[in-house]
C-alpha positions in Angstrom: 9.4 22.9 -30.2 11.4 22.4 -33.4 12.7 19.9 -35.9 15.6 17.3 -35.8 17.2 15.5 -38.7 17.5 12.0 -37.2 14.2 10.3 -37.5 13.9 10.8 -41.2 17.4 11.3 -42.5 19.7 9.5 -40.0 23.3 10.0 -41.1 22.4 11.5 -44.4 22.7 15.1 -43.4 24.3 18.1 -45.2 24.3 21.8 -45.3 21.6 22.0 -48.0 19.2 19.8 -46.1 19.4 21.9 -42.9 19.0 25.1 -44.8 16.0 23.6 -46.6 14.5 22.5 -43.2 14.7 26.1 -42.0 13.1 27.4 -45.1 10.3 24.8 -44.9 9.6 25.5 -41.3 8.9 29.1 -42.3 7.1 28.3 -45.5 4.7 25.8 -43.8 3.9 28.2 -41.0 5.3 25.9 -38.4 7.3 28.9 -37.0 4.1 30.9 -36.4 2.7 28.2 -34.1 5.8 27.8 -32.0 8.3 25.6 -33.8 11.7 27.3 -33.2 14.7 25.0 -33.2 16.4 23.5 -36.3 18.7 20.7 -34.9 21.3 18.7 -36.8 21.7 15.3 -35.2 24.6 12.8 -35.5 27.0 12.7 -38.5 27.8 16.4 -39.1 31.2 15.9 -37.5 34.6 15.9 -39.3 37.9 15.4 -37.4 39.3 17.5 -34.7 42.0 20.0 -35.8 45.6 20.1 -34.5 44.4 22.0 -31.4 41.7 19.5 -30.7 38.8 21.7 -31.9 35.9 19.9 -33.4 35.2 20.7 -37.1 32.3 19.8 -39.4 32.7 17.3 -42.2 34.1 19.7 -45.0 32.3 17.8 -47.8 28.9 17.9 -46.1 29.2 21.4 -44.6 31.5 23.3 -46.9 30.7 26.8 -45.6 30.9 25.7 -42.0 28.6 25.6 -39.0 28.8 29.3 -38.2 27.5 30.2 -41.6 24.7 27.6 -41.3 23.7 28.9 -37.9 23.7 32.4 -39.2 21.3 31.3 -42.0 19.0 29.6 -39.6 19.0 32.7 -37.4 18.2 34.9 -40.5 15.0 32.9 -40.9 14.0 34.0 -37.4 14.7 30.5 -36.0 17.2 29.0 -33.6 20.0 26.5 -34.3 20.8 23.2 -32.6 23.6 20.7 -32.8 24.5 17.2 -31.5 27.3 15.6 -29.5 27.9 12.6 -27.3 29.1 12.3 -23.8 31.4 9.4 -24.7 34.6 9.1 -26.8 32.5 8.7 -30.0 29.0 9.5 -31.1 26.5 6.7 -31.8 27.6 6.7 -35.5 31.3 6.7 -34.6 32.1 10.4 -35.0 34.2 12.3 -32.4 32.5 12.5 -29.1 33.0 15.2 -26.4 34.6 13.1 -23.7 37.6 15.1 -22.4 36.7 18.0 -24.8 33.6 19.4 -23.1 34.8 22.9 -22.4 36.6 23.2 -25.7 33.5 22.0 -27.6 31.1 24.3 -25.6 33.3 27.2 -26.6 33.2 26.2 -30.2 29.4 25.8 -30.1 29.0 29.2 -28.6 31.3 30.8 -31.2 29.3 29.1 -33.9 26.0 30.6 -32.6 24.5 27.3 -31.3 21.2 27.7 -29.3 20.5 24.0 -28.4 22.7 21.1 -27.7 21.7 17.4 -27.7 24.2 15.2 -25.9 23.8 11.4 -26.5 25.1 8.5 -24.4 27.0 6.1 -26.8 30.5 4.8 -26.2 30.6 5.9 -22.6 32.1 2.8 -20.9 32.1 3.2 -17.2 31.3 6.9 -17.1 28.9 8.2 -14.5 25.9 9.8 -16.3 25.1 12.4 -13.7 28.8 13.6 -13.5 29.2 13.5 -17.3 26.2 15.7 -18.0 27.1 18.0 -15.1 30.5 18.6 -16.7 29.0 19.5 -20.1 26.5 21.9 -18.3 29.4 23.6 -16.5 31.1 23.9 -19.9 28.0 25.5 -21.5 27.8 28.0 -18.6 31.5 28.8 -19.0 31.0 29.4 -22.7 28.7 32.3 -21.9 25.9 31.7 -24.4 22.4 30.6 -23.5 22.1 27.1 -24.9 19.2 24.7 -24.2 20.7 21.5 -22.9 19.1 18.2 -24.0 20.2 15.2 -22.0 19.9 12.1 -24.3 20.7 9.3 -21.8 17.7 7.1 -22.7 16.4 6.9 -19.1 18.8 4.2 -18.1 20.3 6.1 -15.2 17.0 7.7 -14.3 17.9 11.3 -15.4 14.6 12.6 -14.2 16.0 12.3 -10.7 19.0 14.5 -11.3 18.7 16.1 -14.8 17.3 19.4 -13.4 20.1 19.6 -10.8 22.9 19.3 -13.5 21.3 22.0 -15.7 19.3 19.8 -18.1 16.3 21.5 -19.8 15.0 18.2 -21.1 16.0 14.6 -20.6 15.2 11.5 -22.5 13.2 9.1 -20.3 13.1 6.2 -22.9 14.9 4.4 -25.6 14.5 5.6 -29.2 11.0 5.8 -30.7 10.1 3.6 -33.7 7.7 4.7 -36.4 5.1 2.2 -35.3 2.2 2.1 -32.9 3.4 -0.8 -30.7 6.2 -3.3 -30.4 10.0 -3.4 -30.1 12.1 -2.8 -33.2 15.7 -3.6 -32.5 16.7 -0.9 -29.9 13.6 1.2 -30.7 10.1 1.1 -29.1 6.7 1.6 -30.5 5.0 4.9 -29.8 2.5 3.5 -27.2 5.4 1.6 -25.5 7.2 4.9 -25.2 4.1 6.4 -23.6 4.0 3.6 -21.0 7.7 4.1 -20.1 7.1 7.9 -19.6 3.6 7.9 -18.2 4.4 7.7 -14.5 7.2 10.3 -14.5 4.8 13.3 -14.7 5.9 14.7 -11.3 9.4 15.3 -12.6 8.4 17.7 -15.4 7.9 21.4 -15.0 8.8 24.8 -16.4 12.3 24.7 -17.8 12.9 21.0 -17.1 10.9 18.4 -19.1 10.6 14.7 -19.5 11.5 13.9 -23.1 9.8 10.7 -24.6 11.8 11.2 -27.8 11.1 13.0 -31.0 7.9 12.9 -33.2 7.5 10.4 -36.0 4.5 12.1 -37.5 4.6 12.1 -41.3 7.2 9.4 -41.7 4.7 6.8 -42.9 4.9 4.0 -40.4 1.6 4.8 -38.6 -1.9 5.7 -39.8 -3.2 9.3 -39.5 -5.4 8.1 -36.5 -2.2 6.8 -34.8 -0.3 10.0 -35.5 -3.2 12.1 -34.0 -2.8 9.8 -30.9 1.0 10.4 -30.9 0.7 14.2 -31.0 -2.2 14.3 -28.4 -0.3 12.2 -25.9 2.9 14.2 -26.3 0.9 17.3 -25.7 -0.7 15.8 -22.6 2.7 14.7 -21.2 4.1 18.3 -21.7 6.7 16.7 -23.9 9.0 18.7 -26.3 7.5 18.7 -29.7 10.4 18.0 -32.0 9.2 17.1 -35.5 11.3 14.5 -37.3 9.8 14.3 -40.8 10.7 15.6 -44.2 9.3 19.1 -44.1 9.6 19.5 -47.8 7.0 16.9 -48.6 4.3 17.1 -45.9 0.9 15.7 -46.6 -2.2 17.7 -45.6 -2.8 15.2 -42.8 0.7 15.8 -41.4 0.4 19.6 -41.6 -3.0 19.4 -39.9 -1.6 17.5 -37.0 1.7 19.4 -36.5 0.0 22.8 -36.9 -3.0 22.2 -34.7 -2.9 25.4 -32.5 -5.3 24.1 -29.9 -3.4 20.9 -29.2 -0.1 22.8 -29.2 -1.6 25.2 -26.7 -2.2 22.2 -24.3 1.5 21.1 -24.7 2.7 24.7 -24.2 0.4 25.5 -21.3 2.3 27.9 -19.0 1.4 26.0 -15.8 3.8 23.3 -17.1 2.1 20.5 -15.2 2.4 17.2 -17.1 -0.8 15.2 -17.6 -1.3 11.7 -16.3 -3.4 8.6 -16.8 -6.3 8.8 -14.3 -8.4 5.7 -15.4 -7.7 2.5 -17.2 -9.7 -0.6 -18.0 -8.1 -3.0 -20.4 -7.3 -1.1 -23.6 -9.3 2.0 -22.6 -7.8 4.9 -20.8 -8.6 8.4 -19.6 -5.8 11.0 -19.3 -6.1 14.4 -17.6 -3.9 17.5 -17.5 -4.4 20.5 -15.3 -4.2 23.8 -17.2 -3.4 27.3 -16.2 -7.0 28.5 -16.5 -8.1 26.1 -13.8 -9.6 23.7 -16.4 -8.6 20.4 -17.8 -7.3 18.8 -21.0 -8.7 15.3 -21.3 -7.7 12.5 -23.7 -9.9 9.4 -24.2 -7.5 6.7 -25.5 -8.5 3.4 -27.2 -5.5 1.1 -27.5 -7.7 -1.7 -28.8 -8.5 -3.2 -32.2 -12.1 -1.9 -32.4 -13.9 1.4 -31.8 -15.2 1.7 -28.2 -17.2 4.2 -26.1 -15.1 5.8 -23.3 -16.5 7.8 -20.5 -14.6 10.4 -18.4 -16.2 11.0 -15.0 -15.6 14.4 -13.5 -14.5 12.7 -10.3 -11.6 11.2 -12.4 -10.3 14.7 -13.2 -10.8 16.2 -9.7 -14.0 18.0 -10.4 -17.3 17.4 -8.4 -19.8 15.2 -10.2 -22.4 17.9 -9.7 -20.4 20.3 -11.9 -21.8 21.5 -15.3 -18.9 21.9 -17.7 -18.3 23.0 -21.3 -16.8 20.5 -23.6 -14.7 21.2 -26.7 -13.2 18.7 -29.1 -9.7 19.9 -30.1 -9.3 17.9 -33.2 -12.7 18.7 -34.6 -12.3 22.3 -33.3 -15.9 22.1 -32.2 -17.8 23.0 -29.0 -19.9 20.1 -27.9 -22.1 21.9 -25.4 -22.2 21.3 -21.6 -22.3 18.1 -19.7 -22.9 17.3 -16.0 -20.9 14.7 -14.2 -19.4 12.9 -17.1 -18.9 12.8 -20.9 -18.9 9.8 -23.3 -17.5 9.6 -26.8 -16.8 6.8 -29.3 -13.1 6.5 -29.9 -11.6 4.8 -32.9 -9.2 1.9 -32.7 -5.7 3.2 -31.7 -7.3 6.6 -31.6 -8.1 9.4 -29.2 -10.7 12.0 -28.5 -9.0 15.1 -27.1 -11.1 17.6 -25.1 -11.0 20.6 -22.9 -13.4 20.5 -19.9 -14.2 23.9 -18.5 -16.4 24.7 -15.5 
């Protein structure tokens, strides 16, 4: 859980922005519900020095990355940075190809806690071998650093990401701030869900499917759609990496990003990703097994009008004879007990998110 600069700010990053994000993560209370990492994405890089060591852009980061990491740490948070497995980053800055061990040593010296490695300008490189090299470099650097593999799912990193030391791996292309539809190289939120949905068996403690960062609060979707976005990421046991402007969050955005009950589903220690267990047209039921022996359930309506959706206990591996307690996690309200099934009206593009406890 954390925040990354890319979705909102793209290449417009600097030292003041990252310090402000750390401040706002604390001021908003995000840190108290689990958000921990403050990550600079692409465009922080300057040139390599005479010895080949990567340096930050001196105009954008005048006091350097070590001082910035120290500041983030002083706020009780952890610090993340970005590189690329190719010769250049996606924005054309120096990549780590051929400099993996040198870069990893630099990151460790700076106090980096999280590394996102992208996949632009990689030519004929083998993805598995390239990421294995960076993992070996991180191990050799001697500092615990979370390793985020950003290969976009093309080479099926879910098959090998755990073996090469990845803690999370992108399963999809980039997420657009829209409910559905392709936007250049980016995909709508629900399209991302469809690309990630069937990969649940590859996720588990310490190694997670990553359907990309959150767009909540960036303005391209409605509050209903942002509730759906957050609910489905929680069901899929996805990393929760906010990507909005933390200094200007609406009450709606705060209420979504700080919902402790939904976050608890995402962070459930069993670490078993949820899956789609029923579908009929635009209507779906998702279920996730939780550590207490109960279920998280999402009723999802992808359609254009409100619809009733029913979850049957047999869909979520409970006997139909079972009497279960129902709680609505967005309303923070107990709904009493139900036997065999539960039905709720679900708004267009919306969800009802529940826990079902025997």
